[in-house]
C-alpha positions as CSV (number, residue, x, y, z in Angstrom):
1,M,0.0,0.1,-0.3
2,V,2.5,2.3,0.5
3,L,4.3,1.2,-2.6
4,N,1.3,2.9,-4.1
5,Y,0.9,5.8,-2.5
6,I,4.5,6.6,-3.3
7,W,4.0,6.0,-7.2
8,I,1.0,7.6,-7.2
9,A,3.0,11.1,-5.8
10,F,6.1,10.6,-8.1
11,F,4.1,11.2,-11.2
12,V,2.0,13.5,-9.4
13,I,4.4,15.5,-8.3
14,A,6.7,15.1,-11.7
15,F,3.4,16.4,-13.3
16,V,3.0,19.6,-11.4
17,I,7.1,20.7,-11.6
18,A,6.6,20.1,-15.2
19,L,3.0,22.3,-16.0
20,A,4.9,24.9,-13.9
21,R,7.9,24.7,-16.2
22,L,6.1,25.1,-19.1
23,I,3.2,27.9,-18.2
24,F,5.7,30.4,-16.0
25,F,8.9,29.4,-18.0
26,G,7.9,28.5,-21.6
27,D,9.9,25.3,-21.2
28,T,8.6,23.3,-24.0
29,E,10.7,20.3,-23.8
30,V,10.1,19.0,-20.2
31,F,7.5,17.0,-21.5
32,P,8.9,15.6,-24.2
33,A,11.4,13.9,-21.9
34,M,9.4,13.1,-19.7
35,I,7.2,11.1,-22.0
36,D,11.1,9.8,-23.8
37,S,12.0,8.8,-19.8
38,T,8.9,6.7,-19.5
39,F,9.7,4.4,-22.8
40,D,13.9,4.6,-22.4
41,S,12.9,3.2,-18.7
42,S,9.9,0.6,-20.1
43,K,13.2,-0.8,-21.8
44,T,15.6,-0.4,-19.3
45,A,13.4,-2.3,-17.0
46,F,13.0,-5.0,-20.1
47,E,16.8,-5.0,-19.9
48,I,17.4,-5.4,-16.3
49,S,15.2,-8.2,-16.3
50,L,17.0,-9.8,-19.3
51,G,20.4,-9.7,-18.0
52,L,19.5,-10.7,-15.1
53,T,17.8,-14.3,-16.4
54,G,21.3,-15.6,-17.0
55,V,22.5,-14.7,-13.0
56,L,19.5,-16.1,-12.6
57,A,19.4,-19.2,-13.9
58,L,22.9,-20.1,-12.6
59,W,22.3,-19.5,-9.2
60,L,19.1,-20.5,-8.6
61,G,20.5,-23.7,-10.1
62,I,23.1,-23.5,-7.8
63,M,21.3,-23.1,-5.1
64,K,18.9,-26.1,-6.2
65,I,21.8,-28.6,-6.6
66,G,22.8,-27.6,-2.7
67,E,19.6,-27.5,-1.3
68,R,19.5,-31.7,-1.9
69,G,23.1,-32.1,-1.2
70,G,22.2,-30.9,2.1
71,V,24.6,-27.8,2.7
72,V,21.8,-25.3,3.3
73,N,20.3,-27.7,6.3
74,V,23.6,-26.9,7.5
75,L,24.1,-23.7,7.0
76,A,20.5,-23.4,8.7
77,K,21.4,-25.8,11.8
78,V,24.8,-23.7,12.2
79,L,22.9,-20.3,12.1
80,S,19.8,-21.4,13.8
81,P,20.9,-20.4,17.5
82,I,20.8,-15.9,16.4
83,F,18.1,-16.9,14.0
84,I,15.8,-18.0,16.6
85,K,16.1,-14.7,17.9
86,L,16.0,-12.6,14.8
87,F,13.2,-14.4,12.8
88,P,11.2,-16.4,15.6
89,D,8.5,-17.2,13.3
90,I,10.4,-19.3,11.2
91,P,10.7,-22.6,12.1
92,K,13.9,-23.8,13.6
93,G,16.2,-25.7,10.8
94,H,14.3,-24.8,8.5
95,P,16.8,-24.0,4.7
96,V,15.4,-20.3,4.6
97,T,17.9,-19.8,7.0
98,G,20.8,-21.3,4.9
99,S,19.5,-19.1,1.9
100,I,19.1,-16.1,3.8
101,F,22.8,-16.2,5.1
102,M,23.9,-17.0,1.3
103,N,22.5,-13.8,0.4
104,I,23.5,-11.4,2.9
105,A,27.0,-12.9,2.6
106,A,27.1,-12.2,-1.3
107,N,25.6,-8.7,-0.4
108,M,29.0,-8.0,2.1
109,L,30.8,-8.9,-0.5
110,G,29.3,-6.9,-3.2
111,L,29.0,-9.8,-5.2
112,D,25.4,-8.1,-6.5
113,N,24.4,-10.2,-9.1
114,A,25.1,-13.5,-6.7
115,A,22.5,-11.7,-3.8
116,T,19.4,-11.3,-6.0
117,P,18.5,-15.0,-6.8
118,L,19.8,-15.8,-3.6
119,G,17.4,-13.6,-2.0
120,L,14.8,-14.3,-5.1
121,K,15.4,-17.8,-4.0
122,A,15.1,-17.1,0.2
123,M,11.7,-14.5,-0.5
124,E,10.5,-17.9,-2.1
125,Q,11.2,-20.2,1.0
126,L,9.5,-17.6,3.2
127,Q,6.8,-17.6,1.0
128,E,5.6,-21.0,1.5
129,L,5.6,-19.9,5.3
130,N,3.3,-17.2,4.7
131,T,-0.2,-18.0,5.5
132,K,-1.7,-14.7,4.3
133,K,-0.2,-14.8,0.5
134,D,-0.5,-11.4,-0.5
135,T,0.7,-9.6,3.0
136,A,4.5,-9.0,4.4
137,T,5.6,-11.2,7.2
138,N,7.8,-10.5,9.6
139,P,10.6,-12.6,9.0
140,M,10.4,-10.9,5.2
141,I,10.3,-7.5,6.5
142,M,13.4,-8.1,8.2
143,F,15.6,-10.2,5.5
144,L,14.5,-7.4,3.5
145,V,15.5,-4.5,6.0
146,L,18.6,-6.6,6.6
147,N,19.1,-6.2,2.6
148,T,18.5,-2.7,2.3
149,S,20.6,-1.6,4.6
150,G,23.4,-2.5,2.8
151,L,26.0,-3.8,4.9
152,T,29.2,-4.1,2.9
153,I,32.6,-5.4,3.5
154,I,34.4,-4.7,0.2
155,P,32.7,-2.2,-2.1
156,V,34.8,-3.1,-4.9
157,S,32.8,-0.9,-7.8
158,I,33.2,1.7,-6.1
159,M,37.1,1.7,-5.4
160,V,37.1,0.1,-9.4
161,Y,34.8,3.7,-10.5
162,R,37.3,6.3,-8.5
163,A,40.3,4.1,-10.1
164,Q,38.5,5.0,-13.5
165,L,38.3,8.8,-12.6
166,G,41.8,9.7,-11.4
167,A,41.2,9.3,-7.9
168,A,44.8,9.6,-6.2
169,Q,43.8,7.3,-3.9
170,P,40.7,5.2,-5.0
171,T,40.8,2.7,-2.0
172,D,40.8,6.5,0.8
173,V,36.3,5.7,1.0
174,F,36.6,1.8,2.3
175,I,37.2,3.0,5.8
176,P,34.2,5.5,5.5
177,I,31.9,3.2,3.8
178,L,33.0,0.5,6.2
179,L,30.9,2.6,9.1
180,A,28.7,4.0,7.1
181,T,27.0,0.7,6.6
182,F,27.8,-0.6,9.4
183,F,25.5,2.2,11.4
184,S,23.1,1.5,8.8
185,T,23.0,-2.0,9.3
186,L,22.4,-1.5,12.6
187,M,19.7,1.0,13.0
188,G,17.3,-1.0,10.1
189,L,17.7,-3.8,12.8
190,V,17.2,-1.7,15.5
191,A,13.6,0.1,14.1
192,T,12.4,-3.9,12.9
193,S,12.9,-5.0,16.1
194,I,11.2,-2.2,18.0
195,Y,8.2,-3.1,15.3
196,Q,8.4,-6.6,15.6
197,R,9.0,-6.5,19.6
198,I,11.6,-8.7,19.0
199,N,13.9,-8.7,22.7
200,L,18.0,-7.1,21.4
201,L,19.0,-7.5,25.3
202,N,19.8,-11.2,25.4
203,R,22.9,-12.9,24.5
204,T,23.1,-14.2,21.8
205,I,22.4,-11.0,19.9
206,L,24.9,-9.3,21.7
207,L,27.5,-11.8,21.8
208,T,26.7,-12.2,17.8
209,L,26.2,-8.4,17.6
210,G,30.2,-8.0,19.3
211,G,31.4,-10.0,17.5
212,M,30.6,-8.2,14.3
213,C,31.9,-5.0,15.4
214,V,35.1,-7.2,16.6
215,A,35.2,-8.2,12.8
216,V,34.3,-5.3,11.2
217,A,37.6,-3.7,13.3
218,A,39.8,-6.5,12.2
219,I,39.1,-6.3,8.7
220,I,39.8,-2.4,8.8
221,W,43.3,-3.2,10.5
222,G,44.1,-5.5,8.2
223,F,43.0,-3.7,4.6
224,G,44.8,-0.4,6.3
225,Q,48.2,-2.5,6.1
226,M,47.7,-2.6,2.5
227,D,48.9,-0.3,-0.1
228,K,45.9,0.9,-3.0
229,E,47.2,-2.2,-5.2
230,Q,47.4,-4.1,-2.8
231,M,44.0,-3.6,-1.5
232,N,42.3,-3.8,-4.8
233,L,44.1,-6.8,-5.5
234,V,43.1,-9.0,-2.4
235,S,39.7,-7.7,-1.9
236,S,38.5,-9.1,-5.5
237,S,40.3,-12.2,-4.5
238,I,39.2,-13.2,-2.3
239,A,35.1,-12.4,-3.4
240,N,36.3,-14.1,-6.5
241,V,37.7,-17.3,-5.0
242,L,35.1,-17.1,-2.5
243,L,31.9,-17.1,-5.1
244,M,34.0,-20.2,-6.9
245,T,34.4,-22.0,-3.4
246,I,30.9,-21.9,-3.3
247,I,29.8,-23.4,-7.0
248,V,32.3,-25.9,-6.4
249,G,31.8,-26.8,-2.9
250,F,27.8,-27.6,-4.1
251,I,28.3,-29.4,-6.6
252,I,30.6,-31.9,-4.0
253,A,28.3,-31.9,-1.8
254,G,25.7,-32.7,-4.6
255,V,27.4,-35.7,-5.1
256,R,28.5,-37.3,-1.9
257,K,24.8,-37.3,-1.7
258,K,24.7,-38.8,-4.6
259,V,22.6,-36.4,-6.1
260,N,21.8,-35.8,-10.3
261,V,23.8,-32.5,-10.0
262,Y,22.8,-32.0,-13.9
263,D,19.2,-32.6,-13.3
264,S,19.2,-30.7,-10.4
265,F,21.1,-27.4,-11.9
266,I,18.0,-27.7,-15.2
267,E,15.1,-27.7,-12.4
268,G,16.5,-24.4,-10.4
269,A,17.9,-22.8,-13.7
270,K,13.4,-23.2,-14.7
271,D,12.5,-21.6,-12.0
272,G,15.4,-18.5,-11.9
273,F,13.3,-18.1,-15.9
274,T,9.8,-18.2,-14.7
275,T,10.7,-15.4,-11.9
276,A,13.1,-13.2,-14.0
277,V,9.7,-13.5,-16.3
278,R,7.5,-12.5,-13.3
279,I,9.6,-9.3,-12.1
280,I,9.3,-7.5,-15.1
281,P,5.9,-5.6,-14.5
282,Y,7.5,-4.2,-11.1
283,L,10.7,-2.8,-12.3
284,V,8.8,-1.7,-15.2
285,A,6.6,0.2,-12.5
286,I,8.9,1.3,-10.6
287,L,11.6,2.2,-13.5
288,V,9.2,4.7,-15.3
289,A,8.0,6.5,-11.9
290,I,12.0,7.3,-11.4
291,G,12.2,8.4,-14.5
292,V,9.8,10.6,-14.5
293,F,10.5,12.3,-11.5
294,R,14.1,12.9,-13.2
295,A,12.8,14.4,-15.9
296,S,10.1,16.5,-14.5
297,G,13.2,18.8,-13.4
298,A,11.4,17.7,-9.6
299,M,15.0,16.2,-8.4
300,D,17.3,19.3,-9.0
301,A,14.7,21.6,-7.4
302,L,14.3,19.0,-4.5
303,I,17.8,19.4,-3.8
304,D,18.2,23.5,-4.3
305,G,15.3,23.3,-1.7
306,I,17.5,21.4,0.5
307,K,20.6,23.8,0.1
308,W,19.0,26.8,0.7
309,L,17.5,25.6,3.6
310,V,20.7,24.2,5.0
311,G,22.0,27.4,4.3
312,I,19.6,29.8,5.7
313,C,20.2,27.7,9.3
314,G,23.7,28.0,8.9
315,I,24.9,25.1,8.1
316,S,27.7,24.2,5.5
317,T,26.3,23.0,2.4
318,D,29.6,21.3,0.8
319,F,27.8,18.0,1.3
320,V,24.3,19.2,-0.9
321,G,26.3,18.4,-3.9
322,A,26.1,14.7,-3.0
323,L,22.8,14.6,-2.3
324,P,21.7,13.3,-5.3
325,T,23.4,9.8,-4.8
326,A,22.0,9.7,-1.5
327,L,18.4,10.4,-2.4
328,M,18.6,8.5,-5.5
329,K,19.9,5.4,-3.9
330,P,16.6,3.7,-2.3
331,L,15.3,4.5,-5.4
332,S,17.5,3.4,-8.4
333,G,20.9,1.5,-7.8
334,S,22.3,2.5,-11.6
335,G,20.5,5.6,-11.1
336,A,22.6,6.1,-7.9
337,R,25.3,5.1,-9.6
338,G,25.6,7.2,-12.3
339,M,24.9,10.1,-9.8
340,M,28.1,9.3,-8.4
341,V,30.0,9.2,-11.4
342,D,28.2,12.3,-12.4
343,A,29.5,14.2,-8.8
344,M,32.8,12.4,-9.4
345,S,33.1,14.5,-12.8
346,T,31.8,17.4,-12.1
347,Y,33.9,17.9,-8.2
348,G,37.0,15.6,-8.6
349,A,37.1,12.1,-7.6
350,D,39.6,13.4,-5.0
351,S,36.8,16.5,-3.9
352,F,35.2,16.2,-0.8
353,V,31.5,15.8,-2.7
354,G,33.1,13.3,-4.6
355,R,34.0,11.0,-2.1
356,L,30.9,11.5,-0.3
357,S,29.2,10.8,-3.4
358,C,31.4,7.7,-3.3
359,I,30.2,6.9,0.8
360,F,26.5,7.4,-0.1
361,Q,26.4,5.1,-2.7
362,G,28.6,2.3,-0.6
363,S,26.6,3.1,2.5
364,T,22.6,1.8,1.8
365,D,21.1,-0.1,-1.1
366,T,18.2,0.5,-3.2
367,T,15.5,-0.1,-0.9
368,F,12.1,0.7,-3.1
369,Y,13.8,-1.2,-6.1
370,I,14.9,-4.1,-3.4
371,L,11.0,-3.8,-2.0
372,A,9.4,-3.9,-5.7
373,V,11.5,-6.8,-6.8
374,Y,11.7,-9.2,-3.9
375,F,8.3,-8.3,-2.9
376,G,6.3,-8.4,-6.1
377,S,8.2,-11.9,-7.0
378,V,6.4,-13.7,-4.8
379,G,2.7,-11.7,-5.5
380,I,3.0,-9.4,-1.8
381,R,1.2,-6.4,-2.1
382,Y,0.5,-4.5,1.6
383,T,4.2,-4.3,2.6
384,R,3.3,-3.0,5.9
385,H,6.7,-1.6,7.8
386,A,9.5,-2.2,5.8
387,V,9.5,0.6,3.8
388,T,9.2,2.4,7.2
389,C,12.5,0.7,8.8
390,G,14.4,0.3,5.2
391,L,14.1,4.3,5.4
392,L,14.8,4.6,9.1
393,A,18.1,2.4,7.6
394,D,19.2,5.4,4.6
395,L,18.8,7.9,6.6
396,A,21.1,6.4,9.5
397,G,23.2,5.7,6.7
398,I,23.0,8.8,4.7
399,I,23.7,10.7,8.3
400,A,26.6,8.5,9.2
401,A,28.0,9.3,6.0
402,I,28.5,13.1,6.2
403,F,29.4,13.0,9.6
404,I,32.3,10.1,8.4
405,C,33.3,12.1,5.8
406,Y,33.5,15.8,7.2
407,L,35.7,13.6,9.8
408,F,37.7,11.4,8.1
409,F,38.2,14.5,4.7
């Protein structure tokens, strides 16, 4: 229901602003630009779905092998103590806990192409437990908020963009991103737990969160001992080796269980193709609304208004130039990526705005895109508190990113 109101608001606000530009400024190009954006965004949505088809087929096929080989069940048992606390409505030892873990692990390593199909698989399994098929359950919302908070340990793609755009030290945003995304995830976890009345002050969760803090500190220290070339090499190597290890490990597990791994892969791949087709309407809906909003000039007007308000309060407006990336990130990953590249091209990769835009890009994930795709894949219409908790996590990531960027740069 919330997505319905937001979707309508995008079009209404865009139309009002475009009409004002036409009447008061004689801008005859705005409506053609909006119409062009609807066709371009529709095409982009289809191309994204088409591009996802192969990846979904691959990873859902691999997941099917892992499921029949018992790997997912093993992960479920290992993770059951913490998952029982965060996902109390999931039966103990259910295979979905393994799928959720695999998705979160892929996101943490920046493996977006692997994370999406794994997440869709988890949503399908969660939907099997759902007694009210059109309404999001508490475990679904917790899972999606952890996704939208965008916990990332190795932001490889951002460092690559910085290197391409001439940054003297492409990896200098690594630690700020790690800190900002940690605060975003923490806020998402706390907000969702409050809504769902989950007690976070218990031994298991406190030990887990403490362990995460220690792990984050160790990673920061370890990468801090490397130069930029070594850091890029090690981070990308770890991600690729881990990905290949998962694939081979699942196949070996299937062989040990005497599973026909080829037939299992084909069966899972068929599900991947079906899922890719099913999400096309949802992608078209959200991307067209975003495209129209941008083409109308509404995004520019919003940024100018924020800059004016910040200036009146006597606060430095240095960070405002990077806000398009922050505001676009919950709506569109590719749009935010474009904003980040534009900020670095306009202000310089090593400028305050250029660096802050990178931290914004890495601190959270595409909230509305994830909600549209994941909920759309299983036919969820009523999202309950998912949008609210996801946006609170985004807000925490944005605020943390601004303070951390001022602290570091």
